[in-house]
C-alpha positions as CSV (number, residue, x, y, z in Angstrom):
1,M,12.0,-28.4,-28.6
2,S,12.2,-25.6,-26.1
3,T,13.7,-26.4,-22.7
4,N,14.0,-24.4,-19.5
5,R,17.7,-23.9,-18.8
6,E,19.6,-22.0,-16.1
7,V,23.1,-20.7,-16.8
8,F,25.6,-18.6,-14.8
9,P,27.4,-16.7,-17.5
10,Y,30.5,-14.6,-17.1
11,G,30.0,-10.8,-17.1
12,D,32.7,-8.2,-17.7
13,D,31.5,-6.3,-14.6
14,L,31.7,-9.3,-12.2
15,P,34.5,-9.6,-9.6
16,T,37.5,-11.4,-11.0
17,Q,37.2,-14.0,-8.3
18,N,34.1,-15.9,-7.1
19,V,32.7,-13.8,-4.3
20,I,30.3,-15.8,-2.0
21,V,27.6,-14.0,-0.1
22,G,28.4,-14.8,3.5
23,A,26.0,-15.1,6.4
24,D,26.9,-11.6,7.6
25,D,26.7,-10.0,4.1
26,Y,23.7,-8.4,2.2
27,F,22.6,-9.1,-1.3
28,S,20.5,-7.4,-3.9
29,I,18.5,-8.9,-6.8
30,Y,18.1,-7.1,-10.1
31,L,16.3,-8.0,-13.3
32,D,19.1,-6.9,-15.6
33,S,17.4,-7.5,-19.0
34,V,14.8,-9.6,-20.7
35,C,14.6,-10.9,-24.2
36,V,11.2,-11.7,-25.8
37,S,12.5,-13.0,-29.2
38,Q,9.3,-12.3,-31.2
39,G,8.7,-10.8,-34.6
40,E,7.2,-7.5,-35.6
41,D,3.7,-9.1,-36.1
42,F,3.7,-10.1,-32.4
43,W,4.3,-6.6,-31.2
44,T,1.5,-5.0,-33.2
45,K,-1.1,-7.2,-31.5
46,N,0.3,-7.9,-28.0
47,D,1.8,-6.4,-24.9
48,I,4.1,-8.2,-22.4
49,G,3.8,-8.3,-18.7
50,L,6.5,-9.9,-16.4
51,T,6.5,-11.1,-12.9
52,A,9.6,-11.9,-10.9
53,D,9.1,-14.5,-8.2
54,L,11.4,-14.2,-5.1
55,T,11.6,-16.3,-1.9
56,V,14.1,-15.4,0.8
57,G,14.6,-18.0,3.4
58,N,11.4,-19.2,5.0
59,S,9.4,-16.1,4.2
60,Q,6.4,-15.9,2.0
61,P,7.1,-15.9,-1.7
62,V,6.7,-12.5,-3.4
63,S,5.7,-12.1,-7.0
64,L,6.8,-8.6,-8.2
65,P,5.0,-7.2,-11.3
66,V,7.3,-5.5,-13.9
67,Y,5.9,-3.9,-17.0
68,S,8.0,-2.6,-19.9
69,D,7.7,-1.8,-23.5
70,R,10.1,-3.1,-26.1
71,A,13.4,-1.2,-26.1
72,A,13.8,1.2,-29.1
73,N,16.2,0.1,-31.8
74,T,16.5,-3.5,-30.6
75,D,15.2,-6.7,-32.1
76,A,14.0,-8.4,-28.9
77,L,14.9,-6.7,-25.7
78,L,12.5,-5.0,-23.3
79,A,13.1,-1.5,-22.1
80,L,14.5,-2.2,-18.6
81,S,18.1,-2.2,-17.3
82,H,19.4,-3.4,-14.0
83,F,15.9,-3.1,-12.6
84,A,15.9,-3.4,-8.7
85,L,13.6,-6.1,-7.4
86,M,14.8,-6.2,-3.8
87,T,18.0,-4.7,-2.4
88,Y,20.2,-5.1,0.7
89,V,18.6,-8.2,2.0
90,P,20.5,-9.4,5.1
91,C,21.7,-12.9,4.3
92,N,21.9,-14.4,7.8
93,G,22.5,-17.8,6.1
94,Q,19.2,-17.7,4.2
95,A,18.6,-19.2,0.8
96,L,17.2,-17.3,-2.2
97,E,14.9,-18.7,-4.9
98,V,14.4,-16.8,-8.1
99,G,12.0,-17.4,-10.9
100,A,10.0,-15.4,-13.5
101,S,6.9,-15.5,-15.7
102,M,6.2,-13.8,-19.0
103,L,2.5,-13.0,-19.8
104,R,0.8,-11.8,-23.0
105,F,-2.3,-9.7,-23.3
106,D,-4.0,-7.8,-26.1
107,T,-2.6,-4.3,-26.9
108,D,-4.5,-1.8,-24.9
109,D,-3.3,1.7,-23.8
110,F,-5.3,1.6,-20.6
111,I,-3.8,-1.7,-19.5
112,K,-0.4,-0.3,-20.1
113,K,-1.1,2.7,-17.8
114,A,-2.7,0.5,-15.1
115,L,0.3,-1.8,-15.1
116,Q,2.7,1.0,-15.0
117,A,0.9,2.5,-12.1
118,V,1.6,-0.5,-9.9
119,S,4.8,-1.7,-11.5
120,L,7.9,-1.4,-9.3
121,T,9.4,0.6,-12.2
122,Q,7.6,3.5,-10.7
123,S,8.8,2.9,-7.2
124,S,11.7,4.5,-5.2
125,T,14.6,2.9,-3.4
126,E,12.6,3.2,-0.2
127,L,10.3,0.4,-1.5
128,T,12.8,-1.9,-3.1
129,T,15.3,-1.7,-0.2
130,Y,14.6,-4.7,2.0
131,A,12.8,-4.1,5.2
132,A,11.0,-6.8,7.1
133,A,8.2,-4.4,8.1
134,A,7.7,-3.4,4.5
135,V,7.3,-6.8,3.0
136,P,3.5,-6.9,3.3
137,F,3.2,-3.6,1.4
138,V,5.4,-4.9,-1.4
139,T,3.3,-8.0,-1.5
140,L,0.1,-5.9,-1.7
141,A,1.5,-3.9,-4.6
142,A,2.4,-7.2,-6.3
143,S,-1.1,-8.6,-5.7
144,V,-2.7,-5.5,-7.4
145,G,-0.5,-5.9,-10.5
146,N,-1.2,-9.6,-10.7
147,E,-4.9,-9.0,-10.4
148,I,-4.7,-6.7,-13.4
149,Y,-2.9,-9.5,-15.3
150,N,-5.7,-11.9,-14.3
151,A,-8.5,-9.6,-15.1
152,F,-7.3,-8.5,-18.6
153,G,-4.9,-11.1,-19.8
154,P,-6.1,-13.3,-22.7
155,K,-7.9,-16.3,-21.5
156,G,-6.5,-19.8,-22.0
157,G,-2.9,-19.0,-22.7
158,E,-1.9,-15.7,-21.0
159,V,1.3,-17.2,-19.5
160,L,3.8,-17.6,-22.3
161,I,6.7,-18.7,-20.1
162,K,7.0,-19.7,-16.4
163,T,10.6,-20.6,-15.5
164,E,11.4,-23.1,-12.8
165,G,12.8,-21.3,-9.7
166,T,16.5,-21.4,-9.2
167,S,17.6,-21.9,-5.5
168,L,20.9,-20.5,-4.3
169,S,22.2,-20.8,-0.7
170,V,25.3,-20.1,1.3
171,N,25.8,-23.8,2.2
172,D,24.9,-25.6,-1.1
173,T,27.2,-28.5,-1.8
174,N,27.1,-27.8,-5.5
175,P,29.3,-24.7,-6.2
176,R,27.0,-23.7,-9.1
177,Y,24.2,-23.0,-6.6
178,V,26.1,-21.2,-3.9
179,L,24.7,-17.7,-3.3
180,R,27.3,-15.4,-4.7
181,D,28.0,-12.3,-6.8
182,C,26.8,-13.5,-10.2
183,Y,24.6,-13.4,-13.2
184,L,21.8,-15.9,-13.5
185,L,20.3,-16.6,-16.9
186,Q,16.9,-18.4,-17.2
187,Y,16.5,-19.4,-20.9
188,F,13.6,-21.1,-22.7
189,G,14.6,-22.3,-26.1
190,P,16.1,-25.1,-28.2
191,D,19.9,-24.4,-27.7
192,N,22.2,-26.4,-25.5
193,M,24.5,-24.3,-23.4
194,D,26.6,-24.3,-20.2
195,D,28.1,-21.6,-18.0
196,S,31.1,-21.3,-20.3
197,S,29.1,-20.9,-23.5
198,L,27.8,-17.3,-22.9
199,Y,28.9,-14.0,-21.5
200,V,27.1,-10.7,-20.5
201,H,28.0,-7.3,-21.9
202,A,26.1,-4.0,-21.5
203,G,22.9,-5.8,-20.5
204,D,22.8,-8.3,-23.3
205,V,23.8,-12.0,-23.6
206,Y,26.2,-13.2,-26.2
207,W,27.6,-16.5,-27.5
208,K,31.3,-16.7,-26.6
209,Q,32.1,-18.7,-29.7
210,N,31.1,-16.1,-32.3
211,N,30.1,-13.0,-30.2
212,T,26.5,-13.0,-31.5
213,P,23.6,-12.1,-29.2
214,L,21.4,-15.0,-27.9
215,R,18.1,-14.8,-29.8
216,S,17.0,-18.4,-30.2
217,G,14.5,-18.1,-27.4
218,P,13.2,-15.8,-24.7
219,W,15.3,-15.4,-21.5
220,F,15.5,-13.5,-18.2
221,L,18.8,-12.2,-16.9
222,F,19.1,-11.7,-13.2
223,R,22.0,-10.0,-11.4
224,I,22.8,-10.8,-7.7
225,E,25.2,-8.5,-6.0
226,R,26.9,-8.8,-2.6
227,F,27.4,-6.0,-0.1
228,E,29.1,-5.9,3.2
229,Q,27.0,-3.0,4.6
230,R,23.6,-1.4,4.1
231,P,23.7,2.3,3.0
232,D,20.6,3.4,5.0
233,Q,21.8,3.5,8.6
234,Q,21.1,7.2,9.0
235,S,17.4,6.7,8.4
236,K,17.0,4.2,11.2
237,P,15.4,5.1,14.6
238,W,18.3,3.7,16.6
239,F,20.8,5.9,14.6
240,I,18.7,9.0,15.1
241,L,18.2,8.3,18.8
242,F,22.0,7.7,19.4
243,S,23.1,10.7,17.3
244,R,20.6,13.2,18.6
245,D,19.7,12.3,22.1
246,C,22.9,10.6,23.3
247,L,25.9,11.9,21.3
248,G,24.2,15.3,20.8
249,E,23.7,15.7,24.5
250,F,27.5,16.1,25.0
251,D,27.6,19.1,22.6
252,K,25.6,21.1,25.1
253,L,27.2,23.3,27.7
254,S,25.7,21.3,30.6
255,P,25.1,17.8,29.3
256,D,22.7,15.5,31.1
257,S,24.6,12.3,31.5
258,A,21.6,10.3,32.7
259,K,19.5,11.4,29.7
260,A,22.4,10.5,27.4
261,Q,22.9,7.1,29.0
262,K,19.2,6.2,28.7
263,A,19.2,7.2,25.0
264,Y,22.3,5.1,24.5
265,S,20.6,2.1,26.2
266,D,17.4,2.5,24.2
267,A,19.3,2.9,20.9
268,L,21.2,-0.4,21.6
269,V,17.9,-2.2,22.2
270,L,16.4,-0.9,18.9
271,L,19.6,-1.8,17.1
272,E,19.8,-5.3,18.5
273,N,16.2,-6.1,17.5
274,D,16.4,-4.6,14.0
275,P,15.8,-7.6,11.6
276,D,17.1,-5.7,8.6
277,F,20.8,-5.7,9.8
278,T,23.2,-8.6,10.3
279,G,24.9,-9.5,13.5
280,K,28.3,-8.4,12.2
281,D,26.9,-5.0,11.2
282,K,25.3,-4.6,14.6
283,R,28.5,-5.4,16.5
284,A,30.5,-2.9,14.3
285,I,27.9,-0.2,14.8
286,S,27.8,-0.6,18.6
287,Q,31.6,-0.6,18.7
288,S,31.6,2.6,16.7
289,W,29.2,4.2,19.2
290,R,31.5,3.3,22.1
291,E,34.4,4.9,20.4
292,Q,32.4,8.1,19.6
293,L,31.4,8.3,23.3
294,Q,35.0,7.9,24.4
295,N,36.0,10.7,22.1
296,K,33.4,12.8,23.9
297,G,34.9,11.9,27.3
298,A,31.9,9.7,28.2
299,S,31.9,6.0,29.0
300,F,28.7,4.0,29.7
301,P,28.5,0.4,30.8
302,Q,27.3,-1.9,28.1
303,P,23.6,-2.5,28.9
304,V,22.1,-6.0,28.8
305,T,19.9,-6.1,25.7
306,P,16.6,-7.8,26.6
307,S,15.0,-10.4,24.4
308,P,12.3,-9.3,22.0
309,S,9.0,-8.8,23.8
310,P,6.1,-11.1,23.0
311,K,4.3,-8.2,21.4
312,S,7.2,-7.5,19.0
313,A,7.6,-11.2,18.2
314,F,3.8,-11.3,17.5
315,L,4.1,-8.4,15.1
316,R,6.9,-9.9,13.2
317,M,5.1,-13.2,13.0
318,N,2.1,-11.4,11.5
319,L,4.1,-10.0,8.7
320,N,3.7,-13.4,7.0
321,L,0.0,-13.7,7.4
322,P,-1.8,-13.9,4.1
323,R,-3.4,-10.8,2.8
324,P,-7.1,-10.7,1.7
325,R,-7.5,-11.2,-2.0
326,R,-9.3,-8.5,-3.9
327,T,-11.6,-8.8,-6.9
328,P,-10.5,-7.2,-10.2
329,E,-13.3,-4.6,-9.6
330,E,-11.9,-3.7,-6.2
331,V,-8.4,-3.4,-7.7
332,L,-9.6,-1.0,-10.3
333,S,-11.4,1.0,-7.7
334,L,-8.2,1.3,-5.6
335,L,-6.4,2.6,-8.7
336,G,-9.1,5.2,-9.2
337,F,-10.6,3.8,-12.5
338,E,-14.3,3.7,-13.2
339,K,-15.8,0.2,-13.0
340,N,-18.1,0.6,-16.0
341,R,-15.2,1.2,-18.3
342,F,-14.2,-2.4,-18.0
343,S,-17.4,-4.3,-18.0
344,K,-17.8,-6.8,-20.7
345,G,-18.1,-5.2,-24.1
346,A,-16.7,-1.9,-23.0
347,T,-13.7,-0.5,-24.7
348,A,-10.5,0.7,-23.1
349,G,-11.3,4.3,-24.1
350,G,-14.6,4.2,-22.2
351,D,-16.6,6.2,-24.7
């Protein structure tokens, strides 16, 4: 009898000590590998689509579509490795819930191309790097991919597996479910196991007892990584404003102190109201700015940072408003495909 199990296996690339994601840290979520555990006959008739379901804190759940062929020269793994779902999320004490689904649909070259077009495998780090303002766009991309699943998946059984979500938080009383630097395995099969039964090596999962790969049932392997800082400070408006209009002013022969001070004050306001950075990071950045100004022989009083305006609060609130659902025909039109190619009875080739 198959059972949905969640295990936190050891990995040879994990920190030697248990590293908890603190409230002032960031974390990233990756889909490290997926095992389908099906025979050759299955692959000649079917393709596989995946969705990773993520919920951060009280935000709206996001279902991210992932499409991948079977990896060459493997018995069961899909061709993905350390696939970024969402990176550098500011923890701020928020919980994380992770789940996944595996869907089957009939083999069809067009469907593969359509899924690849909207899959996050085609995206850049600008999309996967967490930004509160970008969440609606990630959600829209996910909705398009899921509409394709719904439009073309086999009826009455397209969902092969849907795992129960695993919740991790900073303050969980059970150490197993504390948000930390770890692997999370969601397994659907007959075997009994616990955290000490398995280990991860080179993107695959092995039994510790005999060093054989886990193949008794399909599984999803997630990787959660902790970071103390985000790497994208230099792309932020407040960084550019401080560097160019404040600090850069003192590189001129006749610097305008009033202009520099205004740029400094405006940059601090933008920094303080940036939801993508933790309080610890903001304090460290503002301290660094003061030190840089002192090295330039300038010293400005620390301005009082105003509270977010009602307008900015309204805009952030509206990030979580539901998006209008699109019909499969509208989805195909957005992707640039002809509607009549996918009417009932039409073939994927169109001719």
